[in-house]
TIZADREN-926915 format. One record per residue (C-alpha): residue in one letter; x, y, z. Coordinates in steps of 0.25 Angstrom, whole numbers, padded with zeros to 4 digits, always signed. Last residue first. Example, Ala and Ser with C-alpha at 12.3 -4.5 7.8 and 13.67 -1.06 7.14 Angstrom:
s+0055-0004+0029 a+0049-0018+0031 
//
This chain:
x-0310-1206-0265 x-0325-1207-0271 x-0325-1205-0286 x-0339-1196-0290 x-0340-1199-0306 x-0348-1189-0315 x-0361-1194-0322 x-0360-1199-0337 x-0361-1194-0351 x-0358-1206-0361 x-0348-1204-0372 x-0351-1214-0384 x-0341-1226-0385 x-0354-1234-0389 x-0352-1242-0375 x-0353-1229-0367 x-0342-1219-0365 x-0337-1211-0354 x-0332-1199-0348 x-0329-1198-0334 x-0329-1185-0323 x-0324-1188-0309 x-0329-1181-0296 x-0320-1185-0285 x-0323-1189-0270 x-0319-1187-0256 x-0311-1175-0258 x-0306-1168-0245 x-0291-1172-0246 x-0291-1167-0260 x-0287-1175-0271 x-0271-1173-0274 x-0268-1168-0286 x-0259-1172-0298 x-0272-1172-0306 x-0269-1187-0313 x-0263-1192-0300 x-0273-1186-0291 x-0285-1191-0298 x-0279-1204-0300 x-0276-1207-0286 x-0291-1203-0282 x-0297-1213-0291 x-0290-1224-0287 x-0280-1227-0300 x-0279-1240-0308 x-0286-1233-0320 x-0276-1221-0321 x-0264-1232-0322 x-0272-1240-0332 x-0274-1226-0341 x-0260-1222-0339 x-0255-1236-0344 x-0264-1236-0355 x-0261-1223-0361 x-0274-1213-0358 x-0286-1213-0369 x-0297-1220-0360 x-0295-1206-0351 x-0291-1205-0337 x-0290-1195-0327 x-0291-1182-0332 x-0291-1171-0321 x-0297-1159-0322 x-0309-1164-0310 x-0308-1178-0313 x-0308-1184-0326 x-0310-1198-0331 x-0311-1201-0347 x-0316-1213-0355 x-0324-1221-0346 x-0331-1231-0354 x-0346-1234-0351 x-0352-1248-0349 x-0360-1243-0336 x-0357-1252-0325 x-0345-1259-0332 x-0337-1248-0339 x-0341-1237-0329 x-0337-1245-0317 x-0323-1249-0325 x-0319-1234-0327 x-0321-1232-0312 x-0315-1243-0306 x-0303-1239-0316 x-0302-1227-0311 x-0300-1234-0298 x-0311-1231-0287 x-0309-1222-0275 x-0318-1228-0266 x-0332-1224-0271 x-0335-1222-0286 x-0350-1212-0289 x-0355-1210-0303 x-0363-1197-0302 x-0377-1194-0305 x-0383-1180-0301 x-0380-1173-0315 x-0390-1182-0321 x-0390-1199-0326 x-0399-1208-0333 x-0392-1222-0334 x-0396-1231-0347 x-0382-1228-0353 x-0377-1216-0349 x-0389-1204-0347 x-0389-1190-0344 x-0401-1183-0336 x-0402-1168-0334 x-0406-1165-0321 x-0420-1160-0320 x-0422-1144-0322 x-0427-1137-0309 x-0443-1136-0309 x-0447-1121-0314 x-0449-1109-0306 x-0450-1093-0311 x-0453-1082-0303 x-0455-1068-0308 x-0455-1052-0304 x-0451-1045-0312 x-0441-1041-0303 x-0441-1053-0294 x-0435-1063-0305 x-0437-1077-0300 x-0431-1089-0305 x-0434-1104-0298 x-0431-1117-0298 x-0442-1127-0291 x-0441-1141-0285 x-0451-1151-0283 x-0453-1152-0299 x-0440-1160-0298 x-0444-1170-0288 x-0436-1174-0276 x-0439-1165-0266 x-0428-1168-0255 x-0438-1159-0243 x-0425-1151-0241 x-0423-1149-0257 x-0438-1146-0257 x-0435-1134-0244 x-0424-1129-0250 x-0433-1126-0262 x-0441-1117-0255 x-0427-1111-0251 x-0422-1108-0263 x-0435-1099-0267 x-0432-1093-0255 x-0419-1089-0259 x-0423-1084-0271 x-0434-1075-0265 x-0423-1069-0254 x-0413-1067-0265 x-0422-1061-0274 x-0427-1051-0263 x-0412-1048-0258 x-0408-1042-0272 x-0396-1045-0282 x-0388-1040-0292 x-0377-1048-0296 x-0364-1039-0297 x-0355-1043-0309 x-0345-1031-0303 x-0343-1024-0315 x-0358-1026-0320 x-0364-1021-0305 x-0353-1011-0303 x-0355-1004-0317 x-0371-1003-0314 x-0368-0996-0301 x-0356-0989-0306 x-0366-0982-0317 x-0366-0988-0331 x-0359-0978-0343 x-0369-0978-0356 x-0361-0983-0368 x-0355-0973-0378 x-0341-0981-0380 x-0332-0974-0374 x-0342-0969-0363 x-0346-0985-0358 x-0330-0985-0357 x-0329-0974-0348 x-0342-0980-0342 x-0334-0994-0339 x-0321-0987-0334 x-0329-0979-0325 x-0338-0990-0319 x-0326-1000-0317 x-0318-0989-0311 x-0328-0986-0301 x-0330-1000-0299 x-0317-1001-0296 x-0316-0989-0287 x-0312-0996-0274 x-0321-0988-0264 x-0335-0995-0270 x-0331-1009-0265 x-0340-1018-0271 x-0334-1020-0284 x-0322-1025-0281 x-0310-1029-0291 x-0299-1033-0286 x-0289-1020-0288 x-0276-1026-0289 x-0265-1020-0281 x-0251-1020-0285 x-0240-1026-0277 x-0227-1023-0272 x-0220-1034-0262 x-0207-1034-0271 x-0208-1025-0281 x-0192-1026-0286 x-0194-1040-0284 x-0204-1041-0294 x-0196-1034-0304 x-0199-1021-0312 x-0205-1023-0325 x-0199-1015-0336 x-0192-1027-0341 x-0204-1034-0343 x-0209-1026-0353 x-0198-1029-0363 x-0202-1044-0360 x-0216-1040-0364 x-0212-1032-0377 x-0203-1044-0382 x-0215-1053-0380 x-0225-1045-0389 x-0223-1030-0393 x-0235-1025-0400 x-0246-1037-0402 x-0256-1032-0393 x-0266-1043-0395 x-0281-1041-0402 x-0290-1052-0396 x-0295-1060-0408 x-0307-1058-0414 x-0319-1067-0408 x-0321-1057-0397 x-0325-1046-0406 x-0320-1034-0412 x-0305-1035-0405 x-0298-1022-0410 x-0284-1022-0417 x-0273-1011-0415 x-0268-1009-0428 x-0265-0993-0427 x-0262-0988-0414 x-0272-0976-0409 x-0264-0964-0403 x-0266-0959-0389 x-0258-0947-0382 x-0253-0950-0368 x-0263-0944-0358 x-0255-0933-0349 x-0263-0934-0336 x-0266-0920-0330 x-0281-0922-0331 x-0280-0935-0322 x-0271-0929-0312 x-0282-0919-0310 x-0295-0924-0313 x-0291-0937-0303 x-0287-0927-0292 x-0299-0918-0292 x-0308-0931-0292 x-0300-0936-0279 x-0303-0950-0278 x-0290-0956-0273 x-0282-0968-0272 x-0270-0972-0262 x-0259-0981-0271 x-0258-0997-0268 x-0254-0999-0283 x-0267-1005-0289 x-0275-0996-0280 x-0269-0984-0288 x-0273-0990-0301 x-0286-0993-0294 x-0289-0978-0289 x-0284-0972-0303 x-0294-0979-0311 x-0305-0976-0301 x-0302-0962-0302 x-0298-0960-0316 x-0311-0969-0321 x-0320-0958-0312 x-0312-0948-0316 x-0318-0951-0332 x-0332-0954-0327 x-0333-0942-0320 x-0330-0933-0332 x-0322-0922-0326 x-0308-0928-0329 x-0311-0929-0343 x-0304-0940-0353 x-0308-0940-0366 x-0315-0953-0370 x-0313-0961-0384 x-0326-0964-0390 x-0333-0979-0393 x-0339-0985-0406 x-0350-0993-0401 x-0350-1008-0406 x-0363-1014-0403 x-0369-1011-0416 x-0359-1000-0423 x-0345-0998-0424 x-0340-1006-0434 x-0348-0999-0444 x-0353-1010-0455 x-0345-1013-0467 x-0344-1028-0467 x-0330-1029-0462 x-0335-1019-0450 x-0333-1003-0452 x-0325-0993-0443 x-0331-0979-0444 x-0329-0977-0427 x-0314-0983-0430 x-0311-0996-0426 x-0295-0997-0421 x-0294-0981-0420 x-0308-0982-0412 x-0302-0993-0402 x-0289-0985-0402 x-0297-0973-0397 x-0306-0980-0387 x-0291-0986-0381 x-0286-0973-0380 x-0299-0966-0375 x-0305-0974-0363 x-0296-0984-0360 x-0283-0978-0363 x-0286-0964-0357 x-0292-0969-0346 x-0280-0977-0342 x-0273-0964-0344 x-0281-0957-0333 x-0280-0968-0325 x-0265-0970-0325 x-0264-0955-0321 x-0273-0956-0309 x-0265-0968-0305 x-0252-0958-0306 x-0260-0948-0297 x-0261-0959-0287 x-0246-0960-0285 x-0235-0971-0288 x-0241-0976-0301 x-0237-0988-0307 x-0238-0985-0322 x-0224-0989-0328 x-0220-0999-0318 x-0228-1009-0310 x-0242-1007-0317 x-0237-1004-0332 x-0226-1015-0331 x-0238-1025-0326 x-0246-1020-0336 x-0234-1020-0348 x-0231-1037-0343 x-0246-1039-0344 x-0249-1033-0359 x-0235-1038-0365 x-0236-1052-0358 x-0251-1054-0364 x-0252-1067-0369 x-0252-1073-0353 x-0245-1085-0355 x-0229-1077-0353 x-0237-1068-0343 x-0238-1078-0332 x-0225-1086-0332 x-0215-1077-0336 x-0220-1064-0331 x-0224-1069-0318 x-0210-1078-0315 x-0211-1078-0300 x-0226-1071-0296 x-0227-1058-0287 x-0223-1046-0295 x-0229-1049-0308 x-0241-1055-0301 x-0243-1043-0295 x-0242-1034-0307 x-0252-1044-0314 x-0262-1042-0303 x-0260-1027-0304 x-0261-1027-0318 x-0275-1036-0317 x-0283-1028-0307 x-0283-1013-0309 x-0282-1010-0323 x-0286-1023-0331 x-0295-1027-0319 x-0302-1014-0320 x-0302-1014-0335 x-0310-1027-0336 x-0321-1021-0327 x-0321-1008-0338 x-0322-1018-0348 x-0334-1025-0341 x-0341-1011-0338 x-0339-1006-0353 x-0347-1018-0357 x-0358-1018-0347 x-0359-1003-0351 x-0363-1008-0365 x-0357-1007-0379 x-0344-1009-0376 x-0333-1013-0390 x-0319-1013-0387 x-0317-1021-0376 x-0329-1025-0370 x-0335-1028-0384 x-0320-1036-0387 x-0324-1044-0375 x-0337-1049-0379 x-0348-1047-0367 x-0351-1060-0361 x-0364-1066-0362 x-0368-1072-0349 x-0368-1087-0348 x-0381-1095-0350 x-0387-1099-0337 x-0382-1112-0331 x-0390-1126-0332 x-0384-1138-0325 x-0375-1132-0317 x-0387-1128-0307 x-0390-1144-0306 x-0400-1151-0314 x-0412-1157-0304 x-0416-1169-0299 x-0405-1179-0295 x-0400-1168-0285 x-0407-1156-0284 x-0403-1142-0289 x-0414-1131-0286 x-0412-1118-0293 x-0416-1103-0289 x-0416-1090-0297 x-0417-1076-0293 x-0420-1063-0301 x-0420-1049-0295 x-0407-1047-0295 x-0400-1060-0299 x-0402-1071-0289 x-0397-1086-0286 x-0401-1098-0282 x-0396-1113-0281 x-0401-1125-0271 x-0395-1137-0273 x-0397-1152-0268 x-0385-1158-0266 x-0380-1171-0273 x-0366-1168-0269 x-0361-1167-0284 x-0373-1161-0288 x-0372-1151-0277 x-0357-1148-0279 x-0359-1146-0294 x-0371-1137-0291 x-0361-1128-0279 x-0351-1127-0290 x-0360-1122-0301 x-0367-1113-0290 x-0351-1108-0286 x-0348-1104-0302 x-0362-1098-0303 x-0360-1087-0293 x-0369-1079-0282 x-0370-1090-0272 x-0382-1097-0263 x-0382-1110-0266 x-0389-1120-0258 x-0384-1134-0255 x-0391-1147-0251 x-0392-1158-0240 x-0379-1156-0233 x-0369-1165-0227 x-0364-1173-0240 x-0361-1160-0246 x-0351-1157-0234 x-0345-1172-0233 x-0342-1171-0248 x-0335-1157-0248 x-0339-1144-0245 x-0327-1139-0237 x-0315-1149-0246 x-0324-1144-0258 x-0319-1131-0255 x-0310-1127-0266 x-0320-1132-0276 x-0330-1123-0273 x-0340-1118-0263 x-0334-1106-0254 x-0329-1108-0240 x-0335-1097-0230 x-0344-1107-0222 x-0355-1105-0213 x-0362-1118-0206 x-0376-1116-0201 x-0381-1126-0192 x-0373-1120-0180 x-0386-1109-0177 x-0397-1115-0187 x-0408-1116-0176 x-0404-1102-0172 x-0413-1095-0185 x-0411-1082-0189 x-0397-1081-0179 x-0391-1094-0189 x-0396-1086-0199 x-0387-1074-0198 x-0375-1084-0192 x-0375-1091-0206 x-0375-1078-0214 x-0364-1072-0207 x-0355-1084-0208 x-0359-1087-0223 x-0357-1072-0227 x-0342-1071-0222 x-0341-1058-0214 x-0336-1043-0221 x-0348-1036-0218 x-0357-1044-0208 x-0361-1030-0199 x-0367-1026-0210 x-0378-1037-0210 x-0378-1050-0217 x-0389-1060-0218 x-0397-1050-0226 x-0389-1054-0239 x-0395-1045-0249 x-0393-1030-0246 x-0380-1035-0235 x-0373-1040-0246 x-0368-1028-0252 x-0361-1025-0239 x-0352-1037-0241 x-0352-1051-0231 x-0342-1061-0235 x-0340-1071-0245 x-0336-1086-0243 x-0351-1092-0242 x-0355-1105-0237 x-0368-1110-0229 x-0369-1123-0222 x-0383-1125-0216 x-0385-1137-0207 x-0396-1147-0204 x-0395-1160-0196 x-0400-1154-0182 x-0410-1144-0187 x-0406-1130-0193 x-0401-1133-0207 x-0413-1126-0213 x-0422-1120-0203 x-0431-1112-0212 x-0429-1099-0207 x-0414-1102-0206 x-0414-1107-0221 x-0421-1095-0226 x-0411-1085-0219 x-0400-1095-0225 x-0405-1093-0240 x-0407-1078-0237 x-0392-1076-0234 x-0387-1086-0247 x-0394-1079-0256 x-0389-1066-0253 x-0374-1072-0249 x-0374-1084-0241 x-0367-1095-0252 x-0367-1109-0253 x-0378-1115-0243 x-0378-1129-0239 x-0389-1135-0233 x-0391-1146-0223 x-0407-1149-0218 x-0409-1153-0205 x-0418-1140-0203 x-0425-1142-0217 x-0429-1157-0213 x-0434-1154-0199 x-0443-1143-0206 x-0448-1155-0214 x-0452-1162-0202 x-0459-1151-0195 x-0469-1147-0206 x-0467-1140-0220 x-0476-1128-0220 x-0480-1126-0206 x-0465-1130-0202 x-0459-1118-0211 x-0467-1109-0202 x-0463-1116-0190 x-0450-1114-0192 x-0446-1107-0180 x-0452-1117-0171 x-0464-1117-0163 x-0470-1131-0168 x-0480-1124-0178 x-0486-1137-0185 x-0483-1139-0199 x-0480-1156-0196 x-0495-1157-0189 x-0500-1153-0202 x-0493-1163-0211 x-0480-1161-0219 x-0480-1163-0234 x-0470-1174-0240 x-0464-1168-0251 x-0460-1155-0242 x-0467-1142-0247 x-0457-1134-0256 x-0466-1137-0269 x-0477-1128-0264 x-0467-1116-0265 x-0478-1105-0267 x-0478-1091-0272 x-0490-1083-0275 x-0488-1068-0281 x-0500-1058-0282 x-0498-1045-0289 x-0491-1041-0300 x-0476-1042-0293 x-0468-1030-0295 x-0461-1028-0308 x-0444-1023-0305 x-0442-1009-0299 x-0452-1000-0294 x-0443-0998-0282 x-0452-0999-0270 x-0462-1008-0273 x-0451-1015-0281 x-0444-1018-0270 x-0457-1021-0262 x-0459-1033-0274 x-0444-1036-0270 x-0448-1039-0256 x-0459-1046-0260 x-0453-1056-0268 x-0441-1058-0260 x-0449-1059-0247 x-0459-1071-0255 x-0447-1078-0259 x-0440-1077-0244 x-0453-1078-0238 x-0455-1093-0244 x-0441-1097-0242 x-0444-1093-0226 x-0457-1101-0226 x-0468-1096-0216 x-0481-1106-0216 x-0493-1104-0210 x-0501-1105-0222 x-0494-1117-0225 x-0506-1127-0225 x-0515-1115-0231 x-0507-1115-0243 x-0505-1130-0247 x-0520-1129-0244 x-0522-1118-0256 x-0511-1125-0264 x-0520-1139-0264 x-0532-1132-0265 x-0529-1125-0277 x-0539-1113-0280 x-0551-1115-0289 x-0560-1110-0278 x-0553-1097-0278 x-0559-1087-0267 x-0567-1096-0259 x-0557-1106-0262 x-0547-1100-0255 x-0556-1098-0242 x-0558-1115-0245 x-0544-1118-0245 x-0540-1110-0232 x-0549-1117-0226 x-0545-1130-0231 x-0531-1126-0225 x-0536-1124-0213 x-0543-1138-0210 x-0531-1144-0219 x-0521-1139-0208 x-0507-1140-0216 x-0502-1128-0206 x-0512-1121-0200 x-0520-1110-0209 x-0515-1096-0203 x-0523-1090-0191 x-0532-1079-0189 x-0544-1090-0192 x-0552-1080-0202 x-0541-1071-0206 x-0531-1080-0208 x-0540-1089-0216 x-0542-1077-0225 x-0527-1074-0227 x-0525-1090-0230 x-0537-1088-0242 x-0531-1076-0247 x-0517-1083-0248 x-0525-1095-0253 x-0534-1086-0264 x-0520-1081-0270 x-0513-1095-0268 x-0524-1101-0277 x-0521-1090-0290 x-0507-1091-0287 x-0505-1106-0289 x-0511-1106-0302 x-0498-1105-0311 x-0490-1115-0302 x-0480-1120-0313 x-0479-1105-0315 x-0473-1101-0302 x-0472-1088-0296 x-0484-1082-0304 x-0487-1066-0302 x-0501-1066-0299 x-0511-1056-0303 x-0524-1056-0293 x-0539-1054-0297 x-0547-1053-0285 x-0535-1052-0275 x-0529-1041-0283 x-0540-1033-0280 x-0539-1033-0265 x-0524-1033-0266 x-0523-1021-0274 x-0520-1020-0289 x-0507-1016-0296 x-0505-1008-0308 x-0491-1010-0312 x-0485-0999-0321 x-0472-1004-0329 x-0461-0994-0331 x-0453-0995-0345 x-0438-0999-0345 x-0433-0997-0356 x-0425-1005-0365 x-0412-0998-0371 x-0411-1000-0385 x-0395-0996-0392 x-0394-0989-0405 x-0384-0990-0416 x-0387-0987-0431 x-0393-0979-0441 x-0409-0979-0439 x-0417-0970-0448 x-0424-0958-0440 x-0436-0960-0433 x-0451-0958-0439 x-0452-0974-0442 x-0448-0978-0429 x-0462-0985-0424 x-0462-0994-0414 x-0449-0999-0406 x-0446-1013-0413 x-0438-1024-0408 x-0427-1032-0413 x-0415-1041-0409 x-0424-1051-0403 x-0436-1050-0413 x-0447-1040-0414 x-0448-1035-0401 x-0458-1023-0399 x-0452-1013-0389 x-0458-0999-0385 x-0448-0987-0386 x-0444-0980-0375 x-0443-0965-0378 x-0431-0962-0386 x-0417-0961-0381 x-0412-0962-0394 x-0423-0968-0403 x-0424-0953-0410 x-0409-0957-0415 x-0414-0966-0424 x-0401-0964-0433 x-0392-0968-0423 x-0396-0975-0412 x-0388-0973-0398 x-0399-0976-0388 x-0414-0982-0388 x-0425-0983-0380 x-0433-0998-0378 x-0446-1001-0371 x-0451-1016-0369 x-0464-1019-0373 x-0459-1032-0382 x-0448-1037-0375 x-0433-1034-0377 x-0421-1043-0376 x-0413-1036-0388 x-0407-1049-0392 x-0392-1048-0392 x-0381-1049-0403 x-0391-1044-0414 x-0390-1030-0412 x-0404-1025-0411 x-0414-1021-0422 x-0427-1012-0419 x-0439-1011-0427 x-0446-0998-0427 x-0459-1003-0428 x-0466-0993-0438 x-0452-0991-0445 x-0438-0987-0445 x-0431-0999-0440 x-0420-0999-0430 x-0406-1006-0431 x-0395-1011-0425 x-0399-1008-0410 x-0391-1013-0398 x-0397-1017-0385 x-0402-1012-0372 x-0411-1020-0362 x-0414-1013-0349 x-0408-1021-0336 x-0419-1029-0329 x-0427-1024-0318 x-0440-1031-0323 x-0450-1021-0321 x-0442-1008-0321 x-0451-0994-0317 x-0463-1002-0311 x-0474-0992-0308 x-0486-0996-0299 x-0499-0990-0304 x-0510-0997-0297 x-0502-1000-0282 x-0491-1009-0280 x-0499-1020-0275 x-0492-1033-0274 x-0495-1046-0268 x-0487-1057-0263 x-0489-1073-0259 x-0482-1084-0254 x-0484-1101-0250 x-0474-1110-0246 x-0479-1105-0231 x-0487-1095-0232 x-0481-1083-0237 x-0486-1069-0238 x-0485-1057-0246 x-0493-1043-0248 x-0486-1030-0256 x-0491-1017-0257 x-0485-1005-0263 x-0491-0991-0257 x-0499-0981-0266 x-0510-0976-0257 x-0522-0985-0262 x-0513-0998-0265 x-0508-0996-0251 x-0522-0993-0244 x-0529-1006-0251 x-0517-1014-0248 x-0517-1014-0234 x-0531-1017-0232 x-0529-1028-0242 x-0518-1035-0235 x-0523-1034-0223 x-0536-1042-0227 x-0526-1052-0235 x-0519-1054-0222 x-0505-1050-0219 x-0493-1060-0222 x-0483-1049-0228 x-0488-1036-0231 x-0479-1028-0238 x-0481-1011-0239 x-0473-1003-0249 x-0473-0988-0250 x-0474-0986-0234 x-0479-0974-0229 x-0491-0978-0223 x-0491-0994-0220 x-0496-0992-0205 x-0508-0984-0207 x-0513-0994-0216 x-0512-1005-0206 x-0504-1017-0203 x-0510-1027-0192 x-0507-1028-0177 x-0507-1041-0172 x-0496-1039-0163 x-0492-1024-0162 x-0486-1014-0171 x-0474-1009-0175 x-0472-1004-0189 x-0456-1010-0189 x-0447-1001-0197 x-0434-1004-0206 x-0424-0995-0211 x-0417-0997-0223 x-0403-0993-0225 x-0397-1001-0214 x-0403-1014-0222 x-0403-1028-0215 x-0402-1023-0201 x-0416-1017-0201 x-0422-1031-0203 x-0414-1037-0191 x-0421-1025-0183 x-0435-1026-0186 x-0436-1043-0185 x-0442-1041-0171 x-0451-1028-0173 x-0457-1033-0185 x-0461-1047-0179 x-0466-1040-0164 x-0458-1049-0154 x-0464-1062-0147 x-0451-1071-0154 x-0440-1061-0158 x-0431-1070-0149 x-0433-1081-0159 x-0427-1072-0169 x-0433-1064-0182 x-0427-1059-0194 x-0426-1072-0202 x-0443-1072-0201 x-0447-1086-0208 x-0447-1096-0198 x-0444-1087-0185 x-0458-1082-0187 x-0463-1095-0182 x-0457-1092-0169 x-0467-1080-0167 x-0464-1065-0169 x-0474-1055-0165 x-0485-1048-0174 x-0481-1033-0175 x-0476-1036-0191 x-0474-1023-0198 x-0460-1019-0205 x-0455-1006-0211 x-0444-1007-0222 x-0438-0993-0227 x-0432-0987-0238 x-0430-0998-0245 x-0416-1005-0246 x-0417-1019-0252 x-0411-1025-0241 x-0425-1020-0232 x-0433-1026-0243 x-0426-1040-0243 x-0429-1040-0227 x-0444-1036-0228 x-0447-1045-0238 x-0441-1057-0230 x-0447-1052-0215 x-0459-1050-0223 x-0460-1065-0227 x-0454-1070-0215 x-0463-1064-0204 x-0464-1048-0203 x-0478-1044-0209 x-0480-1030-0215 x-0468-1024-0223 x-0467-1010-0226 x-0457-1004-0236 x-0455-0989-0237 x-0447-0986-0249 x-0438-0974-0253 x-0425-0983-0253 x-0435-0992-0262 x-0435-0981-0273 x-0419-0980-0273 x-0418-0993-0274 x-0425-0993-0287 x-0418-0980-0291 x-0404-0987-0289 x-0406-1001-0296 x-0415-1014-0291 x-0407-1026-0294 x-0393-1019-0296 x-0396-1011-0283 x-0396-1024-0276 x-0384-1029-0278 x-0377-1016-0272 x-0389-1013-0263 x-0379-1012-0250 x-0367-1005-0256 x-0364-0995-0248 x-0368-0985-0258 x-0379-0991-0261 x-0385-0991-0246 x-0381-0976-0245 x-0385-0972-0260 x-0398-0979-0261 x-0402-0980-0246 x-0403-0965-0244 x-0401-0966-0230 x-0413-0971-0218 x-0405-0971-0204 x-0397-0982-0202 x-0399-0994-0194 x-0414-0996-0198 x-0423-0999-0186 x-0434-0990-0188 x-0443-0986-0175 x-0456-0993-0175 x-0467-0986-0180 
//
């Protein structure tokens, strides 16, 4: 075996890499247990053409124990079509050896090995011993059968995969008794109970605020049940769903009578899968359907791929591109296996058999890599057993002839074999704008470089991203390395892909200006006129909506995609054909009522949200307010006058600048100890004084029931780790506000905290508690404005503190030394203990508080491949709705779903039909009267109101004199006159909204107006 090219010795991957933040996003997808299992798994990948390297890249990034590759065949120029770790200077070298150093750079915690060998050697049983997972890429069926017979008998997980042009196939055999510990990866469902019937069915009724979400066959267990206490911590009970709020759990007749309360929690039950070896599975295959519009396609491709393998064994080559004689031979071989197989599909498979496409390798490579991780970790449901995928829709409308598809000694020969030379020229001269160069952006650029997008004399790629590279990016954004930390993503990505494909040198332009209203002078009309389309690689809805709006206005195709853990989606937006991204949106996330967060939490996410707010209230806002007082003239008069909370804010400033201003770090510890007392003892005692545990509602029901959990005050104990964690984090953050040096010496904290004299607390009468969000927020009525005025007398004058400023704690989730997540975790868990809620670990708290989106390289790879398959169609300018596909995938299940894009919604005025892609256009800066007259004369419509941006320019009820003045103005002059702002120099047009009525005086909806100035 060749020497390992790992850059470091193998360490405990979980602790070392996780501590460095390398797997921060992936951990939220897979979890620690799965990652630990992966860290003990050795993976062998055979075949280092495009598909094999895509799998190897994703598996190495994920963090297995080791990756070993095998491919002694020599690099050819055609390999550069899809093998992104090879360069022109590698031609003639063994494939695996040539790519090894670049693959090893991806993850220093994963050693990479090359099995070596000589050209023409095949993988043997002796070489695969010692591996947990073996993946064969593009290996003939005869060899697959030999290897799989051994792996099936010896408990080694086996996967085979190959791509042929726009076709792909995979097969899994994980042995006769493979245990999947978590088939879906979804969070267990949980809910509150209001009753449990005693009887044979044992019907459980849940709180009617939320549906239980369970399905028949799920299992649940219980906690906090009063009365029927036998259910608390019971063995999981199987569920039969009775309704959205009810389910049965079997015989409860022998249990105690139910009294109150209770929480059910779904239990993930392991699933045992019985895999057949390939030899048996070829005869009785089970398919994963990837596209229900092609329900019969897998059976045809099942025999088609076998026929291709047989053809290769007979002639020692693949069928020639678009060669009728070879295609007929493949069809005949397939028909021997299945006489009903679709000849048209088989012929196309044979035509493309020598093709090698980067987008197909990305789709199959992402899918197979996730299957490898499932084999290693038993997390998520693996494929059972065959999966066939194709994207025949990506072929150009005008199919190439045989002569067009012959190899020409080009790096794009693998793509030319499928699409032909003429279409390759279209790809090369395409002009695309990529918005974002993070995880999706890196994958997109990699695929484009292999495809040759923008590499021609008229081609170009623009890429923009204002972000810089962070440690956690390296796990998914594979164009970046540790040496690139702190550099701009777009610049590094542009250099990396130009190195992959020198044809892109000077053809990929990196920018740091974000897209948005502020940069419309950069991404102006001439910029959009100069591109053929836009691809989004964004991570937020606001930017997506903005780019969608710009693409609609400039009538440019938009390719949209996103990922969330193992889930991904793609959307195609085509001018005059489809709806836009903004046409349909996900329903807004259900927000937790503020009164629940403040007084009645019942779940850990409630306490995390509360503690995140506390972080701002204690360490951000007071420091900002104090700085504003010190730096802004007349701050008290101008700002506080309109706040409605003068006393509280002035009191806060006085506290931070005078009464509680620490001079030593020990005083910060004292402050933290008193803050603990206020939040976890005094406030809870006050709440229970206002709403005692025996309080009842107006209907006589116990107030503290259902979702409302009666809290208990905490008594500080410096030996309790959570109590002490809170004091350490809070004191250090308070010290940071004042520029004092912090400390983490536990002995010091215990000594100081235990010595604090805590003032006696007595609950107050008449303090109102907000029970629901519909109730008015209780106001602090003590004092009033006179108190506020008195307080200002205690403030030092800003001039007496000239130059003095506090340091607000700008929340940063990824710096483990800044105490931010430490504070939120401790504060949240203390509140959870108050309310008898199970605390959360730091990892979970960080995800929720930091709103971290789970991510994994496999999903990104697959989704980007799907987008690039749609890009072929955009480049071909397909103009039928059925030519395009929107996609949704969930690699955990696994599941593929495709649909036609939704057609652009049609509206009418008079006899005219229009969609969001239509507009009225006026040139040469007309007067408003010109526009009003046009609609009256040409469409018999009366304009009643005209607006531009936030300015109301004209309406029909304006005074006669003002109306006539405005109607006579040139439009640009009118806009400047009303808005009292000059039109920016770069603006060449104005977007105008109008309201119109028809001849029956009914309001009519019409497209927007573009006025050229």
